[in-house]
N, C-alpha and C positions, 0 to 999 in steps of 0.2 A: 084456110091456106096453111101450108107447112112452112115453118121457119127453121132454118139450120144455122146455128151459131158455129162458125168454123174458125180455123187458124191457118196461117201460111205453113207450108211444109208438113201438113198433117195427113198421114196416109189414111187413117180412118175417115177423116173428113172427105177426102177424095172418093173413097169407096161409097160413102153414104150418098154423095152427090151423083156418082155414076149410077148407083142402084135406082135412085129416084128418077133420073133421066131415062134409064132403060125401061122403067115401068110407067113412064109418062105422067109422073106426079109433079105438078107445078109446086115450086117452092121459092121462098125468098131466102137469100143467104145474107147473113150478117157476119162479116169477118172481124173478129174481135182484135186482131192485130192491127187492122186498118181503122177500126172504130172502137178504141179502148173504152169509150163511155158505156159500152154494153157489157163490160166485164162484170160490173156489179150486178147487172141483171141476171147473168148466168150464176153468179155466186148466190144470189137471193133465191134462185130456184133449187139450190142445194148441190150444184155441180162444180167440180174443180178441173174437169178435163173436157176438151172438145173431141168430137162434135157433140152438141146438144141439139136434139131434134124435138120440136114442139108443134103440136096441133091440138087445139081444144084441150081436152082433159088428158091427152097422151103426151108425156114428156119423158125422154130418156137420153142417156149419153152413150156414145160409142156406135160402132157398126153392128147393129143387131137386126139381121134380116127378118126374124120373126116379128119384131116390133114394127119394122118398116112396112111389112105386109099389111098391117092393120090400117095403114094410111091410104091404101089403094082404094 
């Protein structure tokens, strides 16, 4: 399962979620503005900006279509 750590009013977050939906990739969204207890999780992964996309050994930040394609 793909997990997307997102924030409110985040354009790249919206683009990632739109891309995943268009390619019929199921994902769980964790909005760190609404669930701040996950902020430390994102920091522990080495990221300081949303969105963070994670699936198994693949983890990256930002809207990166080439990386998203690996999730299909």
